[in-house]
C-alpha positions as CSV (number, residue, x, y, z in Angstrom):
1,M,76.0,110.8,95.6
2,T,77.0,108.4,98.2
3,T,80.0,109.0,100.5
4,V,82.1,106.1,101.9
5,Y,84.5,106.7,104.9
6,L,87.5,104.4,105.0
7,V,90.7,104.2,107.1
8,R,94.1,103.7,105.4
9,N,95.5,100.0,105.6
10,D,92.3,98.5,107.1
11,N,91.9,95.1,105.6
12,N,88.1,94.3,106.2
13,S,86.2,97.3,105.1
14,Q,83.0,96.8,102.9
15,F,80.1,98.7,101.5
16,K,77.0,97.6,99.6
17,V,75.2,99.3,96.9
18,T,71.7,98.5,95.1
19,L,71.7,99.3,91.5
20,T,68.4,100.3,90.1
21,R,67.0,101.6,86.9
22,E,66.7,105.4,86.8
23,D,63.5,105.3,84.6
24,T,61.5,102.6,86.6
25,G,63.2,102.3,90.0
26,A,63.4,98.5,89.4
27,V,66.5,96.7,90.6
28,I,69.1,95.4,87.9
29,D,69.5,91.8,88.0
30,L,73.3,91.4,88.2
31,R,73.3,87.6,88.0
32,N,75.8,86.4,85.4
33,S,77.5,89.7,85.3
34,T,80.8,91.1,86.7
35,V,80.3,94.3,88.8
36,R,83.5,96.4,89.5
37,L,84.3,99.5,91.5
38,K,86.8,101.6,89.8
39,V,88.6,104.3,92.0
40,K,90.5,107.4,91.1
41,R,92.0,110.2,93.1
42,K,89.7,113.3,93.0
43,G,91.0,115.7,90.2
44,T,92.7,113.0,88.2
45,S,91.6,110.9,85.4
46,T,93.5,107.7,86.0
47,A,91.9,104.6,88.0
48,L,94.2,103.6,90.8
49,L,92.4,100.4,91.7
50,T,89.5,98.2,90.6
51,I,87.7,96.0,93.0
52,T,85.3,93.3,91.8
53,A,82.2,92.9,93.9
54,L,82.1,89.8,96.2
55,G,80.6,86.5,94.7
56,G,78.2,86.2,97.7
57,S,76.5,89.4,96.8
58,N,72.7,89.3,96.4
59,F,73.0,89.9,92.6
60,Q,69.5,89.0,91.7
61,N,68.3,92.0,93.9
62,G,70.6,94.4,92.4
63,Q,73.0,94.4,95.4
64,A,76.9,94.3,95.2
65,V,79.3,94.3,98.1
66,F,82.7,95.7,97.6
67,S,85.5,94.5,100.1
68,F,88.6,96.5,100.6
69,D,91.8,94.6,101.7
70,S,94.9,96.2,102.9
71,A,96.4,96.4,99.5
72,A,93.4,98.4,98.2
73,L,93.6,100.7,101.3
74,S,97.4,101.4,101.0
75,I,96.4,104.6,99.0
76,S,97.3,107.8,100.5
77,A,94.7,109.6,102.7
78,G,92.5,111.9,100.7
79,E,89.3,112.1,98.6
80,Y,88.7,109.7,95.8
81,L,85.9,109.0,93.3
82,G,84.5,105.8,92.3
83,E,82.2,104.4,89.5
84,I,80.6,101.2,89.3
85,E,80.8,99.3,86.1
86,T,78.7,96.3,85.2
87,T,79.6,93.9,82.3
88,F,76.9,91.6,81.2
89,T,77.2,88.3,79.7
90,S,76.3,89.7,76.3
91,G,79.4,91.9,76.5
92,N,77.3,95.0,77.1
93,I,78.8,97.4,79.7
94,E,76.8,99.8,81.9
95,T,78.4,102.4,84.3
96,T,76.6,104.4,86.8
97,Y,76.5,108.0,86.0
98,D,76.6,109.2,89.7
99,E,80.1,108.9,91.2
100,I,80.8,107.6,94.8
101,T,83.0,109.7,97.1
102,L,85.3,107.8,99.2
103,V,87.2,109.6,102.0
104,V,90.3,107.9,103.3
105,R,91.8,109.1,106.4
106,D,95.2,107.9,108.0
107,D,95.0,105.4,110.8
108,Y,96.4,106.3,114.3
């Protein structure tokens, strides 16, 4: 599991993931797909925000970059969980099993 550390109300935070197949280790070609990060507060079941990976991401190499603007990081300080969901042009949806931990602290 990956942990991402963020500061509340920042407007230029990013992180990158590389999605691979569990069985072969091969990267997943994400071209012509939509990759989203869904975030919920730890201990809850409702997604608070959804962030779509940036268009400039290196999708053919399985890489997706998620950018947090100030609206996304206006959430309260605390621990959150995220899942990455990929929707392919066929309409098939694949969601990562491992969740990402996001820790948000207050700004000074």
